[in-house]
C-alpha positions as CSV (number, residue, x, y, z in Angstrom):
1,X,102.4,12.5,13.2
2,X,99.2,11.0,11.7
3,X,97.6,7.9,13.4
4,X,94.4,6.7,11.7
5,X,92.1,9.7,11.5
6,X,94.0,11.6,14.2
7,X,96.8,14.1,13.7
8,X,99.2,14.7,16.6
9,X,101.1,18.0,16.6
10,X,103.6,19.0,19.3
11,X,104.7,22.6,19.9
12,X,106.5,22.4,23.3
13,X,105.1,22.4,25.9
14,X,101.7,21.8,24.1
15,X,100.4,18.7,22.4
16,X,97.3,18.9,20.2
17,X,95.3,16.0,18.7
18,X,93.0,16.8,15.8
19,X,90.4,14.4,14.2
20,X,89.7,14.2,10.5
21,X,86.3,12.8,9.5
22,X,86.5,9.8,7.2
23,X,84.0,9.0,4.4
24,X,82.4,6.5,6.8
25,X,81.8,9.4,9.3
26,X,80.0,11.5,6.7
27,X,78.0,8.6,5.4
28,X,76.9,7.7,9.0
29,X,75.8,11.3,9.5
30,X,73.8,11.3,6.3
31,X,72.2,8.0,7.0
32,X,71.1,9.0,10.5
33,X,69.8,12.4,9.4
34,X,68.1,10.6,6.4
35,X,66.3,8.2,8.7
36,X,65.2,11.1,11.0
37,X,63.9,13.0,8.0
38,X,62.0,10.0,6.6
39,X,60.5,9.4,10.0
40,X,59.5,13.1,10.2
41,X,57.9,13.0,6.8
42,X,56.0,9.8,7.8
43,X,54.8,11.5,11.0
44,X,53.6,14.5,8.9
45,X,51.5,12.3,6.6
46,X,50.0,10.3,9.5
47,X,49.1,13.7,11.2
48,X,47.4,14.7,8.0
49,X,45.3,11.5,8.1
50,X,44.5,12.0,11.8
51,X,43.2,15.5,11.1
52,X,40.5,14.0,8.8
53,X,39.8,10.8,10.8
54,X,41.1,10.4,14.3
55,X,42.1,6.8,15.1
56,X,43.9,5.7,18.3
57,X,46.2,3.3,16.6
58,X,47.3,5.9,14.0
59,X,47.8,8.4,16.9
60,X,50.2,6.0,18.6
61,X,52.1,5.2,15.4
62,X,52.4,9.0,14.8
63,X,53.9,9.5,18.3
64,X,56.4,6.7,17.6
65,X,57.4,8.3,14.3
66,X,57.7,11.7,15.9
67,X,59.8,10.3,18.7
68,X,62.1,8.4,16.2
69,X,62.4,11.5,14.0
70,X,63.5,13.7,16.9
71,X,66.0,11.2,18.3
72,X,67.6,10.4,14.9
73,X,67.8,14.1,13.9
74,X,69.4,15.1,17.2
75,X,71.8,12.1,16.9
76,X,72.8,13.0,13.4
77,X,73.2,16.7,14.0
78,X,75.2,16.1,17.2
79,X,77.6,13.9,15.1
80,X,77.9,16.7,12.6
81,X,78.6,19.3,15.3
82,X,81.2,17.2,17.1
83,X,84.5,19.0,17.1
84,X,87.4,17.9,14.9
85,X,90.0,20.6,15.8
86,X,92.0,20.3,19.0
87,X,89.9,17.3,20.3
88,X,92.6,16.7,22.9
89,X,95.0,19.5,24.0
90,X,97.7,19.1,26.6
91,X,99.6,22.0,28.1
92,X,102.0,22.1,31.1
93,X,99.1,22.1,33.6
94,X,96.0,20.4,32.2
95,X,94.5,17.9,29.8
96,X,91.6,19.5,27.8
97,X,89.0,17.3,26.1
98,X,86.7,19.0,23.6
99,X,83.6,17.0,23.0
100,X,81.7,19.7,21.2
101,X,82.6,23.3,20.2
102,X,80.7,24.5,23.3
103,X,81.7,21.7,25.7
104,X,85.3,21.4,27.0
105,X,86.4,19.4,30.0
106,X,89.8,20.1,31.7
107,X,91.6,17.7,34.0
108,X,94.7,18.8,36.0
109,X,97.7,16.7,34.9
110,X,98.9,16.2,38.4
111,X,95.6,14.5,39.3
112,X,95.8,11.9,36.4
113,X,97.2,8.6,37.5
114,X,96.6,6.3,34.5
115,X,95.6,6.5,30.9
116,X,93.6,3.4,30.1
117,X,92.7,1.9,26.8
118,X,89.6,-0.2,26.7
119,X,88.2,-2.2,23.7
120,X,84.5,-2.8,23.3
121,X,82.8,-5.4,21.2
122,X,79.0,-5.2,20.9
123,X,77.3,-8.2,19.3
124,X,74.3,-7.0,17.3
125,X,71.2,-9.1,16.5
126,X,72.4,-9.5,13.0
127,X,75.6,-11.4,12.2
128,X,77.6,-8.3,12.7
129,X,79.4,-6.6,15.6
130,X,80.3,-3.1,16.5
131,X,83.9,-2.5,17.7
132,X,85.4,0.6,19.3
133,X,88.2,1.6,21.6
134,X,87.8,4.1,24.4
135,X,90.6,6.1,26.0
136,X,90.0,6.9,29.6
137,X,91.8,9.1,32.1
138,X,91.8,7.6,35.7
139,X,92.4,10.2,38.4
140,X,94.3,9.5,41.6
141,X,91.0,9.4,43.5
142,X,89.9,6.6,41.1
143,X,87.4,8.6,39.1
144,X,87.2,7.8,35.3
145,X,86.7,10.3,32.5
146,X,86.3,9.4,28.8
147,X,88.9,11.2,26.8
148,X,88.2,9.8,23.3
149,X,86.2,7.0,21.6
150,X,87.9,5.5,18.5
151,X,85.6,3.9,15.9
152,X,86.6,2.1,12.8
153,X,87.1,4.2,9.7
154,X,86.4,1.5,7.1
155,X,82.9,1.6,5.6
156,X,83.0,-2.0,4.4
157,X,84.3,-4.7,6.7
158,X,86.8,-7.1,5.1
159,X,88.2,-8.7,8.3
160,X,87.1,-8.4,11.9
161,X,90.6,-9.3,13.1
162,X,92.2,-6.7,10.9
163,X,89.7,-4.1,12.2
164,X,90.4,-5.1,15.9
165,X,94.2,-4.8,15.3
166,X,93.9,-1.4,13.5
167,X,91.7,0.0,16.3
168,X,94.0,-1.3,19.0
169,X,97.1,0.1,17.2
170,X,95.5,3.6,16.8
171,X,94.2,3.5,20.4
172,X,97.5,2.3,21.9
173,X,99.5,4.9,20.0
174,X,97.2,7.8,21.1
175,X,97.0,6.6,24.7
176,X,100.8,6.1,25.0
177,X,101.5,9.6,23.5
178,X,99.1,11.2,26.0
179,X,100.4,9.1,28.9
180,X,104.0,9.9,28.1
181,X,103.2,13.7,27.7
182,X,101.5,13.9,31.1
183,X,103.7,11.4,32.9
184,X,100.9,8.9,33.6
185,X,100.8,5.1,33.5
186,X,99.5,3.3,30.4
187,X,97.1,0.4,30.8
188,X,95.3,-1.9,28.2
189,X,92.2,-3.6,29.6
190,X,91.5,-5.8,26.5
191,X,88.3,-6.1,24.5
192,X,85.2,-6.4,26.7
193,X,82.4,-8.4,25.0
194,X,78.7,-7.6,25.4
């Protein structure tokens, strides 16, 4: 079964959820790596000027450019290395969450009480907003672990309401499938606004 960018496959007793990157994901990665590269090139040229004529203000600008380049390159590369195969895997004993190819977290199914879906709306300084849904596993001792963050797949925004409904539909389907498979409760907390 396909839900948004996610593909759910069941081979009893296992359930696997894979993620397929959309065009928006690839463009986001390219933009972030591009900004990091441009900042790195800017830092290189400022360093060349500093070698000939040291100025404190140029040195501070160079440090800012280097910092921005490193942060953006790390962010872009980490997005590129995020796993897409078996992002979520459930067997008879545990829920496995694979964040990166080298980082997997396992939660025993008998310790999970509730699968919670939480919407998040961030108002940006420009007349736009960033919307996402987060799937959380709440254990019996009331600890919360992020299972998955669902972002919109549309590159161009036609309707905020349609995007909210699509994200909620995808998140609700995934969360209910996981909750049904592990025998946990399902809970929707609504969209939290920043």
